[in-house]
ChimeraX commands (.cxc) that place a marker at each C-alpha (Angstrom):
marker #1 position 64.51,-35.28,79.88 radius 0.5
marker #1 position 63.18,-39.33,79.40 radius 0.5
marker #1 position 61.29,-38.39,76.46 radius 0.5
marker #1 position 63.67,-36.41,74.79 radius 0.5
marker #1 position 66.22,-39.31,75.86 radius 0.5
marker #1 position 63.87,-41.37,73.80 radius 0.5
marker #1 position 63.58,-39.89,70.98 radius 0.5
marker #1 position 67.34,-38.87,70.83 radius 0.5
marker #1 position 67.96,-42.81,70.51 radius 0.5
marker #1 position 65.35,-43.03,67.67 radius 0.5
marker #1 position 64.69,-42.75,63.97 radius 0.5
marker #1 position 61.23,-40.95,65.15 radius 0.5
marker #1 position 61.12,-37.66,63.05 radius 0.5
marker #1 position 60.39,-34.31,65.26 radius 0.5
marker #1 position 58.78,-31.40,63.08 radius 0.5
marker #1 position 59.87,-28.35,64.33 radius 0.5
marker #1 position 58.37,-24.38,62.90 radius 0.5
marker #1 position 61.68,-22.12,63.56 radius 0.5
marker #1 position 60.06,-18.59,63.97 radius 0.5
marker #1 position 62.82,-16.79,63.37 radius 0.5
marker #1 position 63.35,-18.35,60.07 radius 0.5
marker #1 position 59.95,-18.85,59.36 radius 0.5
marker #1 position 60.25,-22.40,58.28 radius 0.5
marker #1 position 58.96,-25.59,58.84 radius 0.5
marker #1 position 61.22,-29.34,58.72 radius 0.5
marker #1 position 60.64,-32.41,59.81 radius 0.5
marker #1 position 64.24,-33.77,60.87 radius 0.5
marker #1 position 65.68,-35.55,64.37 radius 0.5
marker #1 position 66.76,-34.60,67.62 radius 0.5
marker #1 position 70.33,-35.92,67.46 radius 0.5
marker #1 position 71.26,-35.09,71.09 radius 0.5
marker #1 position 69.92,-34.28,74.51 radius 0.5
marker #1 position 72.89,-32.07,76.59 radius 0.5
marker #1 position 70.97,-31.93,80.48 radius 0.5
marker #1 position 74.90,-29.92,81.61 radius 0.5
marker #1 position 73.88,-27.51,79.12 radius 0.5
marker #1 position 69.72,-27.56,79.34 radius 0.5
marker #1 position 69.59,-28.00,75.72 radius 0.5
marker #1 position 68.66,-30.10,72.61 radius 0.5
marker #1 position 70.54,-30.53,69.44 radius 0.5
marker #1 position 68.32,-31.27,66.21 radius 0.5
marker #1 position 69.61,-32.32,62.90 radius 0.5
marker #1 position 69.75,-28.80,60.47 radius 0.5
marker #1 position 70.38,-30.55,57.22 radius 0.5
marker #1 position 68.51,-28.47,54.51 radius 0.5
marker #1 position 67.76,-25.80,57.12 radius 0.5
marker #1 position 68.34,-22.43,54.96 radius 0.5
marker #1 position 69.90,-19.22,56.75 radius 0.5
marker #1 position 71.60,-20.90,59.88 radius 0.5
marker #1 position 73.64,-18.24,60.21 radius 0.5
marker #1 position 70.56,-15.81,61.00 radius 0.5
marker #1 position 70.14,-17.80,64.13 radius 0.5
marker #1 position 71.16,-15.75,66.46 radius 0.5
marker #1 position 69.68,-17.36,70.12 radius 0.5
marker #1 position 66.94,-14.42,70.08 radius 0.5
marker #1 position 63.93,-16.58,68.58 radius 0.5
marker #1 position 62.55,-19.79,69.05 radius 0.5
marker #1 position 61.08,-22.76,67.86 radius 0.5
marker #1 position 57.33,-25.15,68.58 radius 0.5
marker #1 position 58.49,-28.90,68.03 radius 0.5
marker #1 position 56.22,-32.15,67.99 radius 0.5
marker #1 position 56.68,-35.91,67.42 radius 0.5
marker #1 position 54.83,-39.01,68.11 radius 0.5
marker #1 position 56.12,-41.80,70.09 radius 0.5
marker #1 position 54.29,-44.99,71.45 radius 0.5
marker #1 position 50.42,-43.46,70.63 radius 0.5
marker #1 position 51.44,-40.66,72.52 radius 0.5
marker #1 position 51.41,-36.96,70.38 radius 0.5
marker #1 position 54.49,-34.50,72.32 radius 0.5
marker #1 position 54.25,-30.82,71.72 radius 0.5
marker #1 position 57.02,-28.57,72.57 radius 0.5
marker #1 position 58.24,-24.99,72.50 radius 0.5
marker #1 position 61.67,-23.94,73.45 radius 0.5
marker #1 position 64.00,-20.44,73.44 radius 0.5
marker #1 position 67.57,-19.26,72.25 radius 0.5
marker #1 position 67.50,-20.82,69.17 radius 0.5
marker #1 position 70.93,-20.90,67.63 radius 0.5
marker #1 position 73.23,-22.86,65.03 radius 0.5
marker #1 position 75.82,-25.00,66.75 radius 0.5
marker #1 position 79.05,-26.75,65.49 radius 0.5
marker #1 position 80.66,-30.03,66.24 radius 0.5
marker #1 position 78.41,-33.00,64.68 radius 0.5
marker #1 position 78.62,-34.88,61.33 radius 0.5
marker #1 position 75.69,-32.63,60.31 radius 0.5
marker #1 position 74.38,-28.91,60.34 radius 0.5
marker #1 position 73.07,-28.20,63.35 radius 0.5
marker #1 position 70.56,-26.34,65.85 radius 0.5
marker #1 position 70.38,-26.37,69.50 radius 0.5
marker #1 position 67.75,-24.56,71.74 radius 0.5
marker #1 position 67.20,-24.25,74.85 radius 0.5
marker #1 position 65.35,-27.20,76.74 radius 0.5
marker #1 position 61.74,-26.29,77.08 radius 0.5
marker #1 position 60.13,-25.81,80.63 radius 0.5
marker #1 position 57.03,-27.86,79.66 radius 0.5
marker #1 position 56.21,-31.10,77.40 radius 0.5
marker #1 position 52.37,-30.99,76.23 radius 0.5
marker #1 position 51.54,-35.13,76.07 radius 0.5
marker #1 position 48.46,-36.13,74.10 radius 0.5
marker #1 position 47.20,-39.69,73.79 radius 0.5
marker #1 position 44.16,-40.11,71.58 radius 0.5
marker #1 position 41.83,-41.29,73.22 radius 0.5
marker #1 position 42.65,-37.77,75.70 radius 0.5
marker #1 position 41.96,-35.95,72.45 radius 0.5
marker #1 position 37.99,-35.54,72.63 radius 0.5
marker #1 position 36.43,-35.24,69.43 radius 0.5
marker #1 position 33.65,-32.70,68.76 radius 0.5
marker #1 position 30.84,-33.11,66.50 radius 0.5
marker #1 position 30.23,-29.66,64.89 radius 0.5
marker #1 position 27.04,-27.30,64.34 radius 0.5
marker #1 position 25.13,-27.98,61.97 radius 0.5
marker #1 position 24.31,-24.91,60.67 radius 0.5
marker #1 position 27.74,-22.35,60.49 radius 0.5
marker #1 position 29.88,-25.56,60.65 radius 0.5
marker #1 position 33.66,-25.05,60.06 radius 0.5
marker #1 position 35.38,-26.25,56.84 radius 0.5
marker #1 position 38.46,-27.01,55.13 radius 0.5
marker #1 position 40.32,-25.01,52.26 radius 0.5
marker #1 position 42.85,-28.17,50.97 radius 0.5
marker #1 position 43.96,-28.73,47.75 radius 0.5
marker #1 position 43.32,-32.47,46.38 radius 0.5
marker #1 position 45.98,-33.14,43.96 radius 0.5
marker #1 position 46.04,-29.32,41.78 radius 0.5
marker #1 position 42.27,-28.45,42.73 radius 0.5
marker #1 position 41.50,-25.96,45.21 radius 0.5
marker #1 position 38.55,-27.51,47.07 radius 0.5
marker #1 position 37.09,-26.80,50.24 radius 0.5
marker #1 position 35.27,-29.77,52.88 radius 0.5
marker #1 position 32.80,-30.11,55.16 radius 0.5
marker #1 position 34.15,-30.76,59.18 radius 0.5
marker #1 position 32.40,-33.48,60.77 radius 0.5
marker #1 position 34.15,-33.33,63.65 radius 0.5
marker #1 position 37.20,-31.61,65.41 radius 0.5
marker #1 position 39.62,-32.10,68.67 radius 0.5
marker #1 position 42.56,-30.51,69.61 radius 0.5
marker #1 position 44.72,-33.22,67.73 radius 0.5
marker #1 position 43.22,-32.96,64.66 radius 0.5
marker #1 position 39.89,-33.20,62.52 radius 0.5
marker #1 position 37.48,-35.50,60.22 radius 0.5
marker #1 position 36.55,-34.27,56.90 radius 0.5
marker #1 position 33.86,-35.02,54.37 radius 0.5
marker #1 position 34.79,-36.02,50.68 radius 0.5
marker #1 position 32.66,-36.71,47.99 radius 0.5
marker #1 position 35.72,-37.44,45.09 radius 0.5
marker #1 position 39.19,-37.66,44.92 radius 0.5
marker #1 position 39.60,-39.92,47.75 radius 0.5
marker #1 position 42.89,-41.04,46.08 radius 0.5
marker #1 position 44.49,-37.55,47.36 radius 0.5
marker #1 position 43.33,-38.40,50.41 radius 0.5
marker #1 position 44.59,-41.65,51.19 radius 0.5
marker #1 position 46.55,-42.42,54.69 radius 0.5
marker #1 position 49.81,-41.39,54.77 radius 0.5
marker #1 position 48.96,-38.59,52.47 radius 0.5
marker #1 position 49.97,-35.00,53.68 radius 0.5
marker #1 position 48.09,-32.24,52.66 radius 0.5
marker #1 position 49.55,-29.11,53.23 radius 0.5
marker #1 position 48.63,-25.37,53.34 radius 0.5
marker #1 position 45.26,-26.35,54.39 radius 0.5
marker #1 position 43.30,-23.11,55.20 radius 0.5
marker #1 position 40.67,-24.01,58.55 radius 0.5
marker #1 position 37.94,-21.37,58.56 radius 0.5
marker #1 position 36.48,-21.53,62.24 radius 0.5
marker #1 position 33.27,-19.46,63.01 radius 0.5
marker #1 position 33.66,-16.28,64.96 radius 0.5
marker #1 position 37.15,-17.63,65.20 radius 0.5
marker #1 position 38.88,-17.17,61.59 radius 0.5
marker #1 position 40.92,-18.78,59.85 radius 0.5
marker #1 position 43.78,-20.96,60.67 radius 0.5
marker #1 position 46.83,-22.46,58.72 radius 0.5
marker #1 position 47.83,-26.07,59.39 radius 0.5
marker #1 position 49.31,-29.05,57.67 radius 0.5
marker #1 position 47.41,-32.26,58.04 radius 0.5
marker #1 position 48.58,-35.77,58.18 radius 0.5
marker #1 position 45.82,-37.93,56.87 radius 0.5
marker #1 position 45.55,-40.94,59.23 radius 0.5
marker #1 position 42.42,-42.82,57.89 radius 0.5
marker #1 position 39.43,-42.99,55.48 radius 0.5
marker #1 position 37.05,-44.90,55.69 radius 0.5
marker #1 position 32.72,-44.44,54.71 radius 0.5
marker #1 position 30.97,-41.31,56.26 radius 0.5
marker #1 position 28.25,-43.19,57.95 radius 0.5
marker #1 position 26.08,-39.95,57.96 radius 0.5
marker #1 position 26.06,-38.53,54.45 radius 0.5
marker #1 position 27.37,-40.55,52.06 radius 0.5
marker #1 position 31.00,-40.11,50.93 radius 0.5
marker #1 position 34.02,-40.77,52.69 radius 0.5
marker #1 position 35.40,-39.85,56.01 radius 0.5
marker #1 position 38.57,-38.42,55.94 radius 0.5
marker #1 position 40.80,-38.68,59.62 radius 0.5
marker #1 position 43.58,-35.87,59.95 radius 0.5
marker #1 position 46.10,-34.88,62.42 radius 0.5
marker #1 position 47.01,-31.49,62.45 radius 0.5
marker #1 position 51.02,-31.15,61.51 radius 0.5
marker #1 position 53.03,-27.65,61.80 radius 0.5
marker #1 position 50.49,-25.42,63.46 radius 0.5
marker #1 position 51.82,-22.49,64.30 radius 0.5
marker #1 position 51.17,-21.76,68.49 radius 0.5
marker #1 position 48.72,-18.55,67.77 radius 0.5
marker #1 position 46.99,-20.95,65.61 radius 0.5
marker #1 position 46.52,-23.47,67.77 radius 0.5
marker #1 position 45.75,-21.01,70.76 radius 0.5
marker #1 position 42.51,-19.99,67.99 radius 0.5
marker #1 position 41.78,-23.65,68.03 radius 0.5
marker #1 position 42.19,-24.12,71.90 radius 0.5
marker #1 position 39.06,-21.48,71.69 radius 0.5
marker #1 position 36.95,-22.93,69.23 radius 0.5
marker #1 position 36.99,-26.69,70.94 radius 0.5
marker #1 position 36.26,-24.67,74.46 radius 0.5
marker #1 position 33.42,-23.12,72.92 radius 0.5
marker #1 position 31.98,-26.41,71.75 radius 0.5
marker #1 position 32.62,-27.63,75.30 radius 0.5
marker #1 position 30.61,-24.84,76.26 radius 0.5
marker #1 position 27.49,-25.47,74.21 radius 0.5
marker #1 position 27.69,-29.19,74.63 radius 0.5
marker #1 position 27.85,-28.52,78.71 radius 0.5
marker #1 position 24.65,-26.11,78.43 radius 0.5
marker #1 position 22.70,-28.45,76.34 radius 0.5
marker #1 position 23.29,-31.08,79.14 radius 0.5
marker #1 position 22.46,-28.63,81.59 radius 0.5
marker #1 position 19.87,-25.81,80.00 radius 0.5
marker #1 position 19.25,-24.26,83.64 radius 0.5
marker #1 position 23.43,-23.47,83.50 radius 0.5
marker #1 position 23.14,-21.90,79.92 radius 0.5
marker #1 position 23.30,-18.53,80.88 radius 0.5
marker #1 position 26.13,-18.62,83.46 radius 0.5
marker #1 position 28.48,-20.82,80.99 radius 0.5
marker #1 position 27.98,-18.57,78.32 radius 0.5
marker #1 position 28.79,-15.81,80.20 radius 0.5
marker #1 position 25.93,-13.54,80.31 radius 0.5
marker link #1:1,2 radius 0.2
marker link #1:2,3 radius 0.2
marker link #1:3,4 radius 0.2
marker link #1:4,5 radius 0.2
marker link #1:5,6 radius 0.2
marker link #1:6,7 radius 0.2
marker link #1:7,8 radius 0.2
marker link #1:8,9 radius 0.2
marker link #1:9,10 radius 0.2
marker link #1:10,11 radius 0.2
marker link #1:11,12 radius 0.2
marker link #1:12,13 radius 0.2
marker link #1:13,14 radius 0.2
marker link #1:14,15 radius 0.2
marker link #1:15,16 radius 0.2
marker link #1:16,17 radius 0.2
marker link #1:17,18 radius 0.2
marker link #1:18,19 radius 0.2
marker link #1:19,20 radius 0.2
marker link #1:20,21 radius 0.2
marker link #1:21,22 radius 0.2
marker link #1:22,23 radius 0.2
marker link #1:23,24 radius 0.2
marker link #1:24,25 radius 0.2
marker link #1:25,26 radius 0.2
marker link #1:26,27 radius 0.2
marker link #1:27,28 radius 0.2
marker link #1:28,29 radius 0.2
marker link #1:29,30 radius 0.2
marker link #1:30,31 radius 0.2
marker link #1:31,32 radius 0.2
marker link #1:32,33 radius 0.2
marker link #1:33,34 radius 0.2
marker link #1:34,35 radius 0.2
marker link #1:35,36 radius 0.2
marker link #1:36,37 radius 0.2
marker link #1:37,38 radius 0.2
marker link #1:38,39 radius 0.2
marker link #1:39,40 radius 0.2
marker link #1:40,41 radius 0.2
marker link #1:41,42 radius 0.2
marker link #1:42,43 radius 0.2
marker link #1:43,44 radius 0.2
marker link #1:44,45 radius 0.2
marker link #1:45,46 radius 0.2
marker link #1:46,47 radius 0.2
marker link #1:47,48 radius 0.2
marker link #1:48,49 radius 0.2
marker link #1:49,50 radius 0.2
marker link #1:50,51 radius 0.2
marker link #1:51,52 radius 0.2
marker link #1:52,53 radius 0.2
marker link #1:53,54 radius 0.2
marker link #1:54,55 radius 0.2
marker link #1:55,56 radius 0.2
marker link #1:56,57 radius 0.2
marker link #1:57,58 radius 0.2
marker link #1:58,59 radius 0.2
marker link #1:59,60 radius 0.2
marker link #1:60,61 radius 0.2
marker link #1:61,62 radius 0.2
marker link #1:62,63 radius 0.2
marker link #1:63,64 radius 0.2
marker link #1:64,65 radius 0.2
marker link #1:65,66 radius 0.2
marker link #1:66,67 radius 0.2
marker link #1:67,68 radius 0.2
marker link #1:68,69 radius 0.2
marker link #1:69,70 radius 0.2
marker link #1:70,71 radius 0.2
marker link #1:71,72 radius 0.2
marker link #1:72,73 radius 0.2
marker link #1:73,74 radius 0.2
marker link #1:74,75 radius 0.2
marker link #1:75,76 radius 0.2
marker link #1:76,77 radius 0.2
marker link #1:77,78 radius 0.2
marker link #1:78,79 radius 0.2
marker link #1:79,80 radius 0.2
marker link #1:80,81 radius 0.2
marker link #1:81,82 radius 0.2
marker link #1:82,83 radius 0.2
marker link #1:83,84 radius 0.2
marker link #1:84,85 radius 0.2
marker link #1:85,86 radius 0.2
marker link #1:86,87 radius 0.2
marker link #1:87,88 radius 0.2
marker link #1:88,89 radius 0.2
marker link #1:89,90 radius 0.2
marker link #1:90,91 radius 0.2
marker link #1:91,92 radius 0.2
marker link #1:92,93 radius 0.2
marker link #1:93,94 radius 0.2
marker link #1:94,95 radius 0.2
marker link #1:95,96 radius 0.2
marker link #1:96,97 radius 0.2
marker link #1:97,98 radius 0.2
marker link #1:98,99 radius 0.2
marker link #1:99,100 radius 0.2
marker link #1:100,101 radius 0.2
marker link #1:101,102 radius 0.2
marker link #1:102,103 radius 0.2
marker link #1:103,104 radius 0.2
marker link #1:104,105 radius 0.2
marker link #1:105,106 radius 0.2
marker link #1:106,107 radius 0.2
marker link #1:107,108 radius 0.2
marker link #1:108,109 radius 0.2
marker link #1:109,110 radius 0.2
marker link #1:110,111 radius 0.2
marker link #1:111,112 radius 0.2
marker link #1:112,113 radius 0.2
marker link #1:113,114 radius 0.2
marker link #1:114,115 radius 0.2
marker link #1:115,116 radius 0.2
marker link #1:116,117 radius 0.2
marker link #1:117,118 radius 0.2
marker link #1:118,119 radius 0.2
marker link #1:119,120 radius 0.2
marker link #1:120,121 radius 0.2
marker link #1:121,122 radius 0.2
marker link #1:122,123 radius 0.2
marker link #1:123,124 radius 0.2
marker link #1:124,125 radius 0.2
marker link #1:125,126 radius 0.2
marker link #1:126,127 radius 0.2
marker link #1:127,128 radius 0.2
marker link #1:128,129 radius 0.2
marker link #1:129,130 radius 0.2
marker link #1:130,131 radius 0.2
marker link #1:131,132 radius 0.2
marker link #1:132,133 radius 0.2
marker link #1:133,134 radius 0.2
marker link #1:134,135 radius 0.2
marker link #1:135,136 radius 0.2
marker link #1:136,137 radius 0.2
marker link #1:137,138 radius 0.2
marker link #1:138,139 radius 0.2
marker link #1:139,140 radius 0.2
marker link #1:140,141 radius 0.2
marker link #1:141,142 radius 0.2
marker link #1:142,143 radius 0.2
marker link #1:143,144 radius 0.2
marker link #1:144,145 radius 0.2
marker link #1:145,146 radius 0.2
marker link #1:146,147 radius 0.2
marker link #1:147,148 radius 0.2
marker link #1:148,149 radius 0.2
marker link #1:149,150 radius 0.2
marker link #1:150,151 radius 0.2
marker link #1:151,152 radius 0.2
marker link #1:152,153 radius 0.2
marker link #1:153,154 radius 0.2
marker link #1:154,155 radius 0.2
marker link #1:155,156 radius 0.2
marker link #1:156,157 radius 0.2
marker link #1:157,158 radius 0.2
marker link #1:158,159 radius 0.2
marker link #1:159,160 radius 0.2
marker link #1:160,161 radius 0.2
marker link #1:161,162 radius 0.2
marker link #1:162,163 radius 0.2
marker link #1:163,164 radius 0.2
marker link #1:164,165 radius 0.2
marker link #1:165,166 radius 0.2
marker link #1:166,167 radius 0.2
marker link #1:167,168 radius 0.2
marker link #1:168,169 radius 0.2
marker link #1:169,170 radius 0.2
marker link #1:170,171 radius 0.2
marker link #1:171,172 radius 0.2
marker link #1:172,173 radius 0.2
marker link #1:173,174 radius 0.2
marker link #1:174,175 radius 0.2
marker link #1:175,176 radius 0.2
marker link #1:176,177 radius 0.2
marker link #1:177,178 radius 0.2
marker link #1:178,179 radius 0.2
marker link #1:179,180 radius 0.2
marker link #1:180,181 radius 0.2
marker link #1:181,182 radius 0.2
marker link #1:182,183 radius 0.2
marker link #1:183,184 radius 0.2
marker link #1:184,185 radius 0.2
marker link #1:185,186 radius 0.2
marker link #1:186,187 radius 0.2
marker link #1:187,188 radius 0.2
marker link #1:188,189 radius 0.2
marker link #1:189,190 radius 0.2
marker link #1:190,191 radius 0.2
marker link #1:191,192 radius 0.2
marker link #1:192,193 radius 0.2
marker link #1:193,194 radius 0.2
marker link #1:194,195 radius 0.2
marker link #1:195,196 radius 0.2
marker link #1:196,197 radius 0.2
marker link #1:197,198 radius 0.2
marker link #1:198,199 radius 0.2
marker link #1:199,200 radius 0.2
marker link #1:200,201 radius 0.2
marker link #1:201,202 radius 0.2
marker link #1:202,203 radius 0.2
marker link #1:203,204 radius 0.2
marker link #1:204,205 radius 0.2
marker link #1:205,206 radius 0.2
marker link #1:206,207 radius 0.2
marker link #1:207,208 radius 0.2
marker link #1:208,209 radius 0.2
marker link #1:209,210 radius 0.2
marker link #1:210,211 radius 0.2
marker link #1:211,212 radius 0.2
marker link #1:212,213 radius 0.2
marker link #1:213,214 radius 0.2
marker link #1:214,215 radius 0.2
marker link #1:215,216 radius 0.2
marker link #1:216,217 radius 0.2
marker link #1:217,218 radius 0.2
marker link #1:218,219 radius 0.2
marker link #1:219,220 radius 0.2
marker link #1:220,221 radius 0.2
marker link #1:221,222 radius 0.2
marker link #1:222,223 radius 0.2
marker link #1:223,224 radius 0.2
marker link #1:224,225 radius 0.2
marker link #1:225,226 radius 0.2
marker link #1:226,227 radius 0.2
marker link #1:227,228 radius 0.2
view
């Protein structure tokens, strides 16, 4: 409740994916109503509000004080009585919190590593993944670094995870610096607008990397870790 109240008092943007409409938007939390166990979001620019009948849900995320918050809420519907178009959702039962230092980055294997298909300007590009975590990914780029300046957004990216499949996500570029391994530039990105099913696939791939890491540190337990 304290987190949502702080978001409602601030101009911090909140990213929402509304499942019933199949759209994502960046907006604000404008009210928290504990008596009705609901959150109210600014819906300016959200099309087809009349279709929201309370039967579907949304996935939201926001960053505040260097902590990334993610939540899922149901019973999404249009609501009147506010100065702007608005939607309300049931107060979520759980709130995920992730600080940068808690998001462990895993180097990817040299053989069959993940890659990410992105648009750099108008040019389709396939970038090598350097490392990956539950909150973001680092990409290697040789040219067109101006398309990945910090603060920019790469939309509709396809992250190809070996043995898992492709997941679609937007990427917020956080930083760019020299890649100390292999030359070029290293672009650090944070996942944005990632769907719940895609996040589940990401968790599976991260778990695989964690098992591989533990197996390499404890070879005698490798068969047990892989379930053999």
